[in-house]
N, C-alpha and C positions, 0 to 999 in steps of 0.2 A: 810663634805667630804674632804679628803686630796687632795690638788692640787699641792703639792711640787714636782718638777721634779728633775731629776739628774742634769740638767743644773743649776737649782737654787742652789743646794748644791755646785756644782763646782764653781759657781760665788761667793757664800758666802765664801767658803774656800779661794779663791784667794784675795778677797777684802771686805769681810763683816765687820760688826761692831766689831767683835772680834779683828780685827787688831788695832782699836782705843784703846781697852783695853790693848792689847799686848804692844803697844807703850808706854802707860802710865806706865804699869808694868815694862818695861825695864828701863825707866827713874828713877822710884822709886828704883829699884834694884841697879842701878849704883850710885844713891845718897847714899843709905844705905851702899854700899860697900866702897865708898870714905870716909864716916865718921867713919865706923867701922874699916877700915884699914885691913880687912881680905877678902879673896875670898868669894863671895856669889853667889851661882848658884841655884836658885830655879828651880824645875823641873815642866814642864807643864804636868798636868795629866787631869783626868776628861773627860767629854764629848767632849770638843773641841779638846783635844789631840787625841781622838778616831776618830773624824771627819777627822782629817788630814790623818789618816791611812786608814780608812774604807770608807769614803765618803758616810756614811749611813744616816746621818741626819744633819740638821742645829743645831749648838750649839752656843749659844750667849755669854756665860760667860767664865771666865778664872779661872782655879784652879791651884795654884802654891804650890808645896809641898816643905817645908824647914825642915832642920834637927835640927836647934838650935832655941829654943823659944826666945832667946835674940834678934833675928832680928826683932821680932814683935815691939819692942820699937823703932827701927830705922825707921820703916815703918808707924807707927800709926800717924794719924793726931793729936792725943792727945799730942804728943811730937815733931811732925815735921809738920810745917804748909806750907812747900814748895809747896805741891800739893793740898792744901785744896780748892783752887778756882776751881779745876777741878772735885771735888767730890760733890755728893749730900748728903752724910752721910756715917757713918761707924758703925760697931759693932765689939768690941774687947773683946777677952778673953785671958787667959794666953797662949793658944795654937792655936789661930786663929785670923784672921783679915779679915773682910768682908768690902770691899770698894764699895760703891754704886756710879755708874756713870750714866749719862743720857742714855747710850746705853746698859748697862748691869752691871755685878758685877765682881769684882776681889776678889778672896778668897786666902789668904795666910794661909796655914794649916801646922802645925807642924806634921810631920809623917815620920817615918823611912821606908825604903824599907822592904816589907814583903817577897819578893822572892829573893832579892840580885842579880838581873839581871843588866847588864850595861845600862847606858843611851842610848837613841836612838836620832836620829836627822832627820830633814826634811827640805827641801828647803824653806818651807813657813814661817819658824820662826828661829830666832837665839837662842831661848830658848832651853836648853836641854830638852828632852822628857822622861817621864817615859815610860818604855816598855808597850806595849798593855796588856800583861799578868799582869803586876803590877797594872794597872788601874782596871782591872777586879777583881784582888785579893782584893784591897782596897774596892771596891764597895760591894763585898760579905762579907768580913770579918768585916768591920766597919758598913755597912748599910744593911746587909742582913736581919736583923729583921724588917726593914722598907723599903724593896725593892720597888722602884718606877717603874712606867711604863717605864720611860727612862732607868733606870738601867737594867731592863729586856730586853728591846730592844737592848741595848748595848751588853749585854751578848750573846744574840742570834746572833747578827751581827758579833761579834768576832768569835764565834765558827763556823759560817757558811761561813764567808769570809776568815778568817785566822786560820783555825783549828790547824795548827802546831805551832801557836804563844804561846799557853798556855801549860806549863808543868803540865799535869793533875795530876800526882802522887804528885807533890809538892803542888798543889792547894788543892787536897783532904786532905792531911795531915794538911794543914793550917786551913781548914774549919771543921776539925773533930768534934769540939764542937759546930758548928753553924748550923748543919743540921735541927734541929727542928725549930729554929726561921726562917730560910730561907723558909722551907716548909710552915710554918704558914703564912708568908708574901705572898707567891705565892697563897695560897688558898684565902687570903683576896683580892688580886688583881682581882681574877676571879669573885667575887661577888660585887665589889665596883663600884657604878655609877660614883664616882669621878675619879677612876682609868680609867674608860672607856672614860670619857670626856678628861682626860689628854692624853690618848692614841690617841684619835681622833685629838687633837690639835697639836700633835707632828709633826714637819716639816720633813717628811721622804718620799722619793719617792717609796720605796719598803717595805711597811708596811703591814704585814699579820694581820689577825684577832687577837685581844687581847687574847681571850680564847684559840686559837690554840697555841699561844706563851707561855701562862701560862702552858699548858700541856707539851709543849716542855721543859720548865724550870723544871717541876716536873720530867721528864725523865732524864734530864741532872743532876739534883741533885741525883737521884737514881744511876746514873753511877758513880758519885763521891763517894758515900757511898760504892759502890761495890769495887771500886779501893782501898779504905782504908782497 
């Protein structure tokens, strides 16, 4: 049974473990920028960015989106041992770097903006923020085929809390070729015991029934199809 309260979310937003990851990420970014000799401003996206805007759930990890894959080399412990003692391990590809820490993970991900919206900012962090709509667009465009319970909850929370934040016509055009895979993923969530356990474990104070939100997602997808 979910026992997370709104006060829990607000306390975590202000001083939770994500702040430890943010501090490490900022130091790594400053180090990479000093050695690269060029401006380097990763954008905070993902669930933690949404937590700052929506206060809908606790999100532990940090997702930072970068434009140029060359920065991966400056950040990777494979080539830079300055922060190795603070890390428990890492996974590296040509377009991503996952850094494992005792309190969570930092992901540096190469990914251009899908919607072309300006950065946003929040008093809780010095990192530039991806717009809420951009976070949703990336979740549905890149991960719609494997939509997770957290992704679905984030989608529902955005459209119920900040309905004017998402340019629906632009989103519908972006997802024109993704409808079938998103629909299949929604259907899978409805019948998956693993998805139900993940949903139950999610730290969110106002969490409806999973099946009800899957049905909401199916209707939301239909609306996007009709817009197109």
